[in-house]
C-alpha positions as CSV (number, residue, x, y, z in Angstrom):
1,M,8.5,9.1,-28.9
2,K,5.6,10.2,-31.1
3,T,3.8,13.4,-30.1
4,V,0.1,13.0,-29.5
5,K,-2.1,16.1,-29.3
6,A,-4.3,16.1,-26.2
7,E,-8.0,16.2,-26.9
8,P,-10.6,17.9,-24.8
9,P,-11.7,16.0,-21.7
10,S,-14.3,13.4,-22.5
11,R,-16.0,10.4,-21.0
12,D,-16.5,8.8,-24.4
13,A,-15.0,5.4,-24.8
14,R,-16.0,4.5,-28.4
15,A,-13.3,1.9,-28.6
16,Q,-15.0,0.0,-25.7
17,P,-17.6,-2.6,-26.8
18,S,-20.9,-2.8,-25.0
19,C,-21.0,-4.9,-21.8
20,A,-17.2,-5.0,-22.0
21,T,-15.1,-7.1,-19.6
22,T,-11.8,-6.2,-17.9
23,M,-10.1,-6.9,-14.5
24,I,-9.1,-4.9,-11.5
25,G,-5.3,-5.5,-11.7
26,S,-3.6,-8.1,-9.6
27,V,-3.3,-11.7,-10.7
28,P,-2.0,-14.9,-8.9
29,H,0.5,-15.9,-11.6
30,H,4.2,-16.1,-11.0
31,N,5.1,-16.1,-14.8
32,I,4.9,-12.9,-16.8
33,D,3.8,-14.7,-20.0
34,A,1.0,-16.4,-18.2
35,A,-0.1,-13.2,-16.6
36,L,-0.1,-11.4,-19.9
37,A,-2.0,-14.2,-21.6
38,F,-4.6,-13.9,-18.9
39,A,-4.8,-10.1,-19.2
40,F,-5.6,-10.2,-22.9
41,Q,-8.5,-12.6,-22.7
42,V,-10.9,-9.8,-21.6
43,D,-12.4,-7.2,-23.9
44,V,-10.3,-4.3,-22.5
45,P,-6.8,-5.7,-21.9
46,F,-5.4,-4.7,-18.5
47,L,-2.0,-4.3,-17.0
48,P,-1.4,-7.3,-14.7
49,Q,0.2,-6.8,-11.3
50,I,2.1,-9.9,-10.1
51,P,2.7,-9.4,-6.3
52,M,3.2,-13.2,-5.7
53,R,6.3,-12.9,-7.9
54,N,7.6,-9.7,-6.4
55,P,6.2,-7.8,-3.3
56,W,7.1,-4.5,-5.0
57,E,4.2,-5.2,-7.3
58,F,1.7,-4.8,-4.5
59,M,-0.3,-1.6,-5.2
60,I,1.2,0.8,-2.7
61,A,4.9,-0.1,-3.2
62,Q,4.4,-0.1,-7.0
63,A,2.7,3.4,-7.0
64,L,5.4,4.9,-4.7
65,E,8.4,3.6,-6.5
66,G,11.2,6.2,-6.2
67,L,10.0,7.6,-2.8
68,P,13.3,7.9,-0.8
69,G,13.4,5.6,2.3
70,L,10.6,3.3,1.1
71,T,10.8,-0.4,1.9
72,A,8.3,-3.2,1.1
73,E,7.6,-6.3,3.0
74,K,6.6,-9.7,1.6
75,D,2.9,-9.1,2.5
76,G,2.9,-5.7,0.7
77,A,3.2,-3.6,3.8
78,V,5.3,-0.4,3.2
79,Q,7.3,1.6,5.5
80,L,9.1,4.9,5.2
81,D,12.4,5.8,6.9
82,I,11.7,9.5,7.5
83,D,15.4,10.3,8.1
84,V,16.4,8.8,4.7
85,W,13.4,10.6,3.1
86,A,14.4,14.0,4.6
87,G,18.0,13.6,3.3
88,R,17.0,12.6,-0.2
89,S,13.6,14.0,-1.0
90,H,14.9,17.2,-2.5
91,A,16.2,15.2,-5.5
92,L,12.8,13.7,-6.2
93,N,11.2,17.2,-5.7
94,E,13.5,18.5,-8.4
95,R,12.6,15.7,-10.8
96,L,8.9,16.3,-10.2
97,L,9.2,20.0,-10.7
98,S,11.1,19.5,-13.9
99,A,8.5,17.1,-15.3
100,F,5.5,19.3,-14.4
101,S,7.2,22.4,-15.7
102,A,7.7,20.6,-19.1
103,M,4.3,18.8,-19.3
104,G,2.8,21.2,-21.8
105,A,5.9,21.3,-24.1
106,R,7.0,17.7,-24.1
107,Q,5.0,14.6,-24.5
108,D,7.7,12.6,-22.8
109,A,8.0,15.0,-19.8
110,F,7.0,12.2,-17.4
111,A,8.8,9.3,-19.1
112,S,11.2,8.8,-16.2
113,F,8.3,8.1,-13.9
114,E,7.0,5.1,-15.9
115,P,7.0,1.9,-13.8
116,S,10.4,0.1,-13.9
117,A,10.8,-3.7,-14.3
118,A,11.6,-3.8,-10.6
119,T,8.0,-2.9,-9.7
120,S,6.0,-3.8,-12.8
121,S,7.5,-6.7,-14.6
122,S,4.6,-6.7,-17.1
123,W,4.7,-3.0,-18.1
124,Q,7.0,-3.2,-21.1
125,P,5.8,-6.6,-22.4
126,F,2.2,-5.3,-21.9
127,L,3.0,-2.3,-24.2
128,W,4.6,-4.6,-26.8
129,D,1.6,-6.9,-26.8
130,L,-0.9,-4.0,-27.2
131,E,1.1,-2.7,-30.2
132,E,1.4,-6.1,-31.8
133,G,-2.3,-6.8,-31.3
134,G,-3.4,-3.5,-32.7
135,H,-5.4,-2.7,-29.6
136,R,-7.0,0.8,-29.3
137,I,-8.1,0.8,-25.7
138,A,-6.4,-0.6,-22.5
139,K,-6.9,-0.4,-18.8
140,I,-4.1,0.5,-16.4
141,Q,-4.2,1.2,-12.7
142,I,-2.3,2.8,-9.8
143,A,-2.9,3.1,-6.1
144,G,-4.7,6.4,-5.5
145,P,-2.9,9.1,-3.5
146,L,-5.4,9.1,-0.7
147,T,-5.0,5.4,0.1
148,A,-1.2,5.6,-0.5
149,Q,-0.7,8.2,2.1
150,W,-3.2,6.7,4.6
151,V,-1.6,3.2,4.4
152,L,2.1,4.3,4.5
153,R,3.7,4.0,7.9
154,L,6.9,5.3,9.3
155,S,9.6,2.9,10.6
156,D,8.1,3.1,14.1
157,G,4.7,2.2,12.9
158,S,3.2,5.7,13.2
159,S,1.3,7.4,10.3
160,I,2.7,10.2,8.1
161,A,-0.2,12.5,9.2
162,K,2.3,14.9,10.8
163,H,4.5,15.1,7.8
164,G,2.5,17.2,5.3
165,D,5.5,17.5,3.0
166,V,5.6,13.7,2.6
167,S,1.9,13.7,1.7
168,S,2.4,16.5,-0.8
169,Q,5.2,14.6,-2.5
170,I,3.1,11.4,-2.7
171,Y,0.3,13.3,-4.5
172,R,2.7,14.6,-7.1
173,L,4.5,11.3,-7.5
174,V,1.3,9.3,-8.0
175,L,0.0,11.9,-10.5
176,A,3.4,11.9,-12.4
177,R,3.4,8.1,-12.7
178,A,-0.3,8.1,-13.8
179,L,0.5,10.7,-16.5
180,A,3.6,8.8,-17.6
181,M,1.7,5.6,-18.1
182,A,-1.3,7.3,-19.8
183,R,1.0,9.3,-22.2
184,R,2.9,6.1,-23.1
185,L,-0.3,4.4,-24.2
186,Q,-1.4,7.5,-26.1
187,S,1.9,7.6,-27.9
188,G,0.9,4.3,-29.5
189,G,-2.6,5.5,-30.4
190,I,-4.2,3.7,-27.5
191,Q,-7.0,5.2,-25.4
192,P,-6.1,4.8,-21.7
193,I,-8.6,3.9,-19.0
194,L,-6.8,4.6,-15.8
195,F,-8.2,3.4,-12.5
196,L,-7.2,5.0,-9.2
197,D,-7.3,2.1,-6.6
198,E,-8.7,3.8,-3.5
199,P,-9.8,1.1,-1.0
200,G,-8.8,3.5,1.8
201,L,-12.0,5.5,1.1
202,Y,-13.9,3.0,3.4
203,G,-12.6,5.3,6.2
204,F,-13.6,8.6,4.6
205,M,-15.5,10.9,6.8
206,A,-16.9,14.2,5.4
207,S,-16.9,15.6,8.9
208,D,-13.1,15.4,9.1
209,P,-11.5,18.5,7.6
210,R,-8.4,16.5,6.7
211,H,-10.4,14.0,4.8
212,M,-12.2,16.8,2.9
213,L,-8.8,18.3,2.0
214,A,-7.6,14.9,0.8
215,L,-10.8,14.6,-1.3
216,Q,-10.2,18.0,-3.0
217,E,-6.6,16.9,-3.8
218,L,-7.9,13.7,-5.3
219,R,-10.3,15.8,-7.4
220,I,-7.3,17.7,-8.7
221,V,-5.6,14.5,-9.7
222,V,-8.7,13.4,-11.6
223,Q,-9.0,16.7,-13.3
224,A,-5.4,16.7,-14.4
225,L,-5.7,13.3,-15.9
226,R,-9.0,14.2,-17.6
227,K,-7.4,17.2,-19.3
228,E,-5.0,14.7,-20.9
229,N,-8.0,12.9,-22.4
230,V,-7.6,10.0,-20.0
231,L,-10.7,8.0,-19.0
232,V,-10.3,8.0,-15.2
233,G,-11.9,5.5,-13.0
234,L,-11.9,5.0,-9.2
235,H,-12.1,1.5,-7.6
236,C,-13.2,1.1,-4.0
237,C,-13.9,-2.4,-2.9
238,S,-15.6,-1.2,0.3
239,N,-18.6,1.0,1.1
240,T,-17.9,4.7,1.3
241,D,-19.5,8.1,0.9
242,W,-20.5,7.3,-2.7
243,S,-22.0,10.8,-3.3
244,A,-18.6,12.3,-2.6
245,V,-17.0,9.8,-5.1
246,L,-19.6,10.4,-7.7
247,G,-18.9,14.1,-7.6
248,L,-15.2,13.8,-8.4
249,G,-15.7,14.1,-12.2
250,L,-14.8,10.5,-12.9
251,S,-15.4,8.6,-16.1
252,F,-15.9,5.3,-14.2
253,V,-16.9,4.4,-10.7
254,S,-15.8,0.8,-9.8
255,L,-17.5,-1.2,-7.1
256,D,-18.2,-4.6,-5.7
257,V,-21.8,-5.4,-6.7
258,E,-22.7,-7.6,-3.8
259,L,-21.1,-5.3,-1.2
260,S,-21.9,-1.8,-2.5
261,L,-24.5,-1.7,-5.3
262,D,-27.5,-1.6,-2.9
263,S,-25.9,1.3,-1.0
264,I,-25.1,3.4,-4.1
265,L,-28.5,2.7,-5.6
266,Q,-30.6,3.4,-2.5
267,Q,-28.6,5.9,-0.4
268,H,-27.0,7.9,-3.1
269,A,-29.6,7.7,-5.9
270,D,-29.7,11.4,-6.8
271,A,-25.9,11.6,-7.1
272,L,-25.8,8.4,-9.1
273,E,-28.5,9.6,-11.5
274,K,-26.6,12.9,-12.1
275,F,-23.4,11.0,-12.6
276,L,-24.9,8.7,-15.2
277,R,-26.8,11.5,-17.0
278,D,-23.6,13.5,-17.2
279,G,-22.0,10.7,-19.1
280,G,-20.4,8.7,-16.2
281,R,-20.2,5.0,-16.4
282,L,-20.1,2.2,-13.8
283,S,-17.6,-0.6,-13.6
284,L,-19.4,-3.4,-11.9
285,G,-17.6,-6.1,-10.0
286,V,-20.2,-8.8,-10.8
287,V,-18.2,-12.0,-10.1
288,P,-17.3,-12.7,-6.4
289,T,-13.6,-13.1,-5.7
290,A,-13.7,-14.2,-2.0
291,K,-12.8,-17.8,-1.6
292,Q,-16.1,-19.6,-1.5
293,G,-15.1,-23.1,-2.7
294,D,-15.4,-24.0,-6.3
295,H,-15.7,-20.9,-8.5
296,A,-16.8,-23.1,-11.4
297,T,-20.2,-23.6,-9.6
298,I,-21.0,-19.8,-9.8
299,D,-23.9,-19.4,-12.2
300,P,-23.5,-16.4,-14.5
301,G,-27.3,-16.4,-15.1
302,A,-27.9,-16.1,-11.3
303,L,-25.4,-13.3,-11.1
304,F,-27.2,-11.5,-13.9
305,E,-30.6,-12.0,-12.4
306,R,-29.4,-10.7,-9.0
307,L,-28.0,-7.6,-10.8
308,L,-31.3,-6.9,-12.6
309,D,-33.2,-7.5,-9.3
310,K,-31.1,-4.9,-7.5
311,L,-31.6,-2.4,-10.3
312,G,-35.3,-3.1,-10.4
313,K,-35.8,-2.2,-6.8
314,A,-33.8,1.1,-7.1
315,P,-35.2,4.6,-7.7
316,L,-33.2,4.4,-11.0
317,S,-35.7,1.9,-12.3
318,R,-38.3,4.6,-13.0
319,D,-36.3,5.2,-16.2
320,P,-35.8,1.8,-17.9
321,K,-33.9,3.4,-20.8
322,L,-31.3,4.8,-18.4
323,V,-30.9,1.5,-16.7
324,R,-30.5,-0.3,-20.0
325,E,-27.9,2.2,-21.2
326,T,-26.1,2.1,-17.9
327,L,-25.6,-1.7,-18.2
328,R,-24.7,-1.5,-21.9
329,N,-22.0,1.1,-21.2
330,A,-20.7,-0.5,-18.1
331,L,-17.5,-2.4,-17.6
332,F,-17.9,-5.8,-16.0
333,T,-15.1,-7.1,-13.7
334,P,-14.5,-9.4,-10.8
335,A,-15.3,-7.9,-7.5
336,C,-11.7,-7.2,-6.7
337,G,-8.1,-8.2,-7.7
338,L,-7.3,-11.9,-7.9
339,A,-3.8,-12.0,-6.4
340,L,-5.1,-14.0,-3.3
341,N,-6.8,-16.6,-5.5
342,T,-5.2,-19.6,-7.2
343,A,-4.5,-19.6,-10.9
344,A,-7.3,-22.2,-11.3
345,E,-9.7,-20.0,-9.4
346,A,-8.7,-17.0,-11.5
347,E,-9.4,-18.9,-14.7
348,A,-12.9,-19.9,-13.3
349,V,-13.6,-16.3,-12.5
350,L,-12.5,-15.3,-16.0
351,A,-14.8,-17.9,-17.6
352,T,-17.8,-16.8,-15.4
353,L,-17.1,-13.1,-16.3
354,G,-17.0,-13.9,-20.0
355,E,-20.3,-15.8,-19.9
356,F,-21.9,-13.0,-17.8
357,S,-20.9,-10.5,-20.5
358,R,-22.3,-12.6,-23.3
359,L,-25.5,-13.1,-21.4
360,A,-25.8,-9.3,-20.8
361,R,-25.2,-8.5,-24.5
362,R,-27.9,-11.0,-25.6
363,N,-30.4,-9.4,-23.2
364,L,-29.5,-5.7,-23.8
365,D,-28.5,-5.4,-27.4
């Protein structure tokens, strides 16, 4: 594997065109070729997850591949047999220790933590297609460590809250897999944008000491990836304490425009302005994904006008240049993943997203 010298942390994404499109991750296809063809129709190709084909491609199971005692249900629910974990976790700890000990000396230190075909059927074909197409930027994603530990349940249905050693291993496992994926892209000269999928942040409470500790651990994950010159995003499809998220040092904050943009613009205006002036970018989920009938009837122009209207009523509007640059530098996506949609609905969302981006470029360039 070719060695790539790590660059200083940066939020720069010069390979990203203005008003660029990408996707959140999951797709409704059952066929790998169809999923990949779909994933390369956006400006920033993304790694498709195909959970309808294999439940291990749901976000939590995929991220925690290799955790001893883990099982996945058809609906994506995951459980941990704590007795199996206790008996086998030492082997995973040794693998993790070995990888992190070698991370500064070997570019392939985390190679064994790359997703396998059993949990990410598109991973290797995605890499081949990126290389063949000469792409220089790509988006990958992984369930964030906070959501992974909050969602995981023991076999009796209880949480893992009393098992701090399990939580610790989850953090290290998610970080190791994220580093493995990012370094693999970098070895091919591709700039990785890596999104941590953290829908569990809807339950975050700053008044809870355990939540604040989890947030600090999440910050460490972000910092470790940034030191590797990874452009790190965080996706949360619910409302949360956006000021806390904006303070994590992220390159991108990803949100559902209809659900969350008003909140982040009005209630967290100071934190948002600081984030943007420091070089942070937004990833705006502009196309609804909830089943609302015929997606073909969604008017991209109306979506764009609603976005401008929200921005025009926000404190941020006092600086039109900042608003314009925010939109030019943004990623545009669907509101969430598309796994629960049909393939036809996904194609309609893709078409709407493409027209939205073209409309934005015409108005902002």
